[in-house]
C-alpha positions in Angstrom: 41.2 -25.4 -37.8 41.0 -26.2 -41.5 39.6 -23.6 -43.8 36.7 -23.4 -46.6 39.3 -23.7 -48.9 40.8 -27.4 -47.8 37.1 -29.0 -47.3 36.4 -28.3 -50.7 39.6 -29.4 -52.0 39.6 -32.8 -50.1 35.5 -33.1 -51.6 36.2 -31.9 -55.0 39.1 -35.2 -55.0 36.8 -37.5 -53.0 34.1 -37.2 -55.8 36.6 -37.6 -58.1 37.4 -40.8 -56.9 34.1 -42.4 -56.3 33.1 -41.5 -60.2 36.4 -43.1 -60.9 34.8 -46.3 -58.6 31.6 -46.9 -60.2 33.1 -47.0 -63.6 35.6 -49.9 -62.7 32.1 -50.9 -61.8 30.6 -51.0 -65.0 33.2 -53.0 -67.0 36.0 -55.7 -66.5 39.1 -54.6 -66.5 42.6 -56.0 -66.0 44.3 -57.6 -62.9 47.1 -55.0 -62.9 44.5 -52.1 -62.8 42.1 -53.5 -60.1 45.2 -53.2 -57.3 45.4 -49.4 -58.4 41.6 -48.7 -57.8 41.9 -50.9 -54.1 44.8 -48.0 -53.9 42.2 -45.3 -54.7 39.2 -46.2 -52.9 41.6 -46.8 -49.4 42.8 -43.6 -50.1 39.3 -42.6 -50.7 38.7 -43.5 -47.3 41.0 -41.5 -45.5 40.1 -38.9 -46.9 36.6 -39.4 -45.9 37.6 -40.1 -42.0 39.7 -37.4 -42.1 37.1 -34.9 -43.2 34.4 -36.2 -40.2 37.2 -36.0 -38.0 37.8 -32.4 -38.8 34.1 -31.9 -38.6 34.3 -33.1 -35.4 37.0 -30.9 -34.3 35.2 -27.4 -35.6 31.5 -28.4 -33.7 33.6 -29.2 -30.5 35.8 -26.0 -30.2 32.4 -23.7 -31.4 30.3 -25.2 -28.1 33.2 -24.7 -25.8 33.6 -20.8 -26.7 30.0 -19.5 -26.7 29.6 -16.0 -28.0 29.7 -12.9 -26.0 25.8 -12.3 -26.4 25.6 -15.4 -25.2 26.8 -15.1 -21.3 25.7 -11.3 -21.6 22.0 -12.5 -22.3 22.7 -15.3 -19.8 24.5 -12.7 -16.9 21.5 -10.3 -17.7 18.5 -13.9 -17.2 20.3 -14.6 -13.8 20.4 -10.8 -12.6 16.5 -9.7 -13.8 14.0 -11.0 -11.3 11.3 -9.3 -13.7 9.5 -12.0 -15.6 10.6 -11.7 -19.4 7.1 -10.4 -21.4 7.7 -7.4 -19.2 11.7 -6.9 -19.2 11.4 -6.9 -23.4 7.7 -5.9 -23.7 9.2 -2.7 -25.7 10.9 -5.2 -28.4 7.3 -6.7 -29.3 6.4 -3.7 -30.5 6.1 -2.7 -34.8 9.0 -1.1 -36.0 9.2 2.0 -35.8 9.3 1.8 -32.2 7.7 5.4 -31.8 6.7 6.5 -27.9 6.0 3.4 -26.5 5.1 2.9 -22.7 6.2 1.4 -20.1 4.7 -2.4 -19.4 3.0 -0.9 -16.4 1.6 2.0 -17.4 0.0 -0.1 -20.3 -1.8 -1.9 -17.6 -2.8 1.2 -16.0 -4.0 3.2 -19.1 -6.2 -0.3 -18.8 -7.6 -0.1 -15.5 -8.5 3.9 -16.4 -10.2 2.5 -19.8 -12.2 -0.2 -17.7 -12.8 1.8 -14.5 -14.2 5.3 -17.2 -16.6 2.0 -18.9 -18.0 1.5 -15.8 -18.4 5.0 -14.2 -20.4 5.9 -17.6 -23.0 3.0 -16.8 -23.4 3.9 -13.6 -23.7 7.6 -14.2 -25.6 7.4 -16.8 -28.3 5.4 -14.9 -27.7 8.3 -12.0 -26.1 5.5 -9.9 -23.3 6.9 -6.8 -20.3 5.3 -8.0 -18.7 3.7 -5.1 -15.1 2.6 -5.2 -16.6 -1.0 -4.1 -18.1 -1.4 -7.5 -15.9 -0.2 -9.7 -13.0 -2.4 -7.9 -15.5 -5.5 -8.3 -16.2 -4.6 -12.3 -12.7 -4.0 -12.9 -11.3 -6.8 -11.1 -14.1 -9.2 -13.5 -12.9 -7.6 -16.6 -8.8 -7.2 -16.0 -8.4 -10.3 -14.2 -5.7 -8.4 -12.4 -6.3 -6.9 -8.4 -7.7 -3.7 -8.1 -6.6 -1.2 -5.3 -7.6 2.3 -4.0 -3.5 2.8 -4.9 -4.6 2.4 -8.7 -7.0 5.2 -8.5 -4.8 7.4 -6.9 -2.6 6.8 -9.1 -5.2 7.6 -12.0 -5.9 10.7 -9.9 -2.6 12.1 -10.6 -2.1 11.2 -13.8 -5.6 12.8 -15.2 -6.1 15.0 -12.2 -9.2 16.6 -14.1 -11.2 13.0 -14.7 -12.8 12.1 -11.5 -14.0 14.4 -8.3 -13.1 12.1 -5.2 -15.3 12.2 -2.2 -16.0 10.3 1.6 -19.5 9.7 1.7 -21.5 7.7 3.9 -25.7 6.5 3.8 -25.3 5.2 0.4 -27.6 2.4 -0.3 -25.8 -0.9 -0.6 -26.2 -4.6 -1.5 -24.5 -7.2 0.5 -20.3 -6.8 0.6 -20.4 -6.3 4.2 -20.4 -2.3 3.9 -22.9 -1.1 6.4 -24.9 2.0 5.0 -23.6 4.6 7.4 -20.6 3.6 6.4 -18.4 6.0 4.3 -17.3 5.1 1.1 -15.1 6.6 -1.4 -17.3 7.8 -4.2 -16.5 8.5 -7.8 -17.9 11.6 -10.4 -16.7 11.6 -13.5 -16.0 15.6 -14.3 -18.0 16.9 -17.4 -18.7 19.9 -19.3 -21.5 21.6 -19.0 -22.8 21.4 -22.7 -22.1 17.3 -22.0 -25.5 17.0 -20.8 -28.4 14.7 -22.0 -32.7 15.2 -21.5 -31.1 18.2 -18.9 -28.4 16.1 -17.0 -24.6 15.0 -17.6 -24.1 12.3 -19.6 -20.9 10.3 -20.2 -21.1 9.5 -24.1 -18.7 7.2 -25.7 -17.2 9.9 -27.4 -16.1 11.6 -24.5 -14.5 8.1 -23.5 -12.8 7.8 -26.1 -11.5 11.4 -25.5 -10.6 10.9 -22.2 -9.2 7.5 -23.2 -6.5 9.6 -25.1 -6.0 12.3 -22.9 -5.0 9.6 -20.1 -2.3 8.3 -23.0 -0.6 12.1 -23.3 -0.4 12.6 -19.6 1.5 9.2 -19.4 4.0 9.8 -22.7 4.1 12.9 -21.0 5.7 11.2 -17.9 8.3 9.3 -20.0 9.3 12.2 -21.7 9.9 13.8 -18.8 12.3 10.6 -17.4 13.7 10.6 -21.6 14.9 14.1 -21.1 16.3 13.5 -17.8 18.5 11.1 -19.0 19.4 12.2 -22.4 21.0 14.9 -19.7 23.1 12.2 -18.2 25.1 11.1 -21.6 28.3 12.7 -22.3 27.6 15.1 -24.1 24.5 15.8 -23.2 21.7 15.6 -25.6 18.3 18.2 -25.8 15.4 17.2 -28.7 12.9 19.6 -28.5 9.6 17.2 -27.6 7.3 18.4 -30.9 10.4 16.6 -32.6 10.7 13.9 -30.6 9.6 10.3 -32.3 11.3 7.8 -30.6 13.3 7.9 -27.3 17.0 6.9 -27.4 18.1 4.0 -28.2 20.0 2.9 -24.5 17.0 4.4 -22.6 15.3 1.5 -21.3 11.1 2.1 -21.1 10.5 -0.4 -18.9 12.7 0.7 -16.1 10.3 4.2 -15.9 9.7 4.8 -11.7 5.9 3.7 -11.4 3.5 6.7 -11.2 3.1 8.0 -7.1 -0.6 8.1 -5.9 -2.2 11.2 -5.5 -4.0 11.2 -2.0 -7.5 10.6 -1.3 -10.2 12.0 0.9 -10.3 10.1 4.1 -13.1 9.5 6.1 -13.8 12.5 8.9 -12.5 11.3 12.2 -14.4 14.1 14.3 -16.7 11.3 15.1 -15.2 8.5 15.8 -14.3 7.9 19.0 -10.1 7.4 19.0 -9.7 5.8 22.2 -10.8 2.6 24.6 -11.8 5.3 27.0 -13.6 7.4 24.6 -16.1 4.4 23.8 -16.6 3.4 27.0 -17.9 6.6 27.7 -20.2 6.5 24.7 -21.5 3.4 26.2 -22.1 4.4 29.8 -23.8 7.6 28.1 -26.3 5.1 26.5 -27.0 3.0 29.4 -29.7 3.5 31.8 -28.8 4.7 35.2 -29.7 1.1 36.7 -27.9 -0.7 34.2 -24.9 1.6 34.7 -24.2 1.5 38.3 
């Protein structure tokens, strides 16, 4: 392949010949000189053709030999099924990246913020906070599906955030839920001093503290996985948590496993018939003797 010096030399010679051709057009010259100019012009055309051919050859060779980075990126794109905005989420963070969270953890943190916002409004109005109310509100705010397993994940990350119960005889307004049905309820856990007019109150400052606590707990979860990753390196690394300011470059934070949901309270089964025979026996007991015969 031609080097940069060869191309530069050819272009320099081409410029000189073109300059001579322009001078030849400005003033009449003897007939003998015209023949020399024609020969030089032919050489100029020949040089231009050689330069074009060499440039075309260089581009074709570069297209046939893609770089290793391109091949690796193509292989990764074919093997990964996770959307790119999740796989490369951490690359979009400000520099330095610091202790960034996986994308799914950030979604869970946003769900906790939405739950706290809705629960705070209901709690301060002395309303019973049911999962059905919270679910509808969170989905309206985030435009994402919100299920009971997300409540279990929130409970696993921040165990002292809510008291969860199964309660019935809660006033309902549509939604296909009967008043006699058991419903999952949430109650924010507050300190004794957090009261307004003698009753507990979930203030805006307390909501902010709870959000920060939830974020710290998520970071601690990632720290445990990061610590296990450092132990697998050769040689193993050990960094005190108080000195950790960013994750190891080879630690893929978005591949951290999802949070395992905590167990939620279940409706009591004692007052429910478990078999068809029990259903029939209960029904017979409710009928009059004549009808049962």
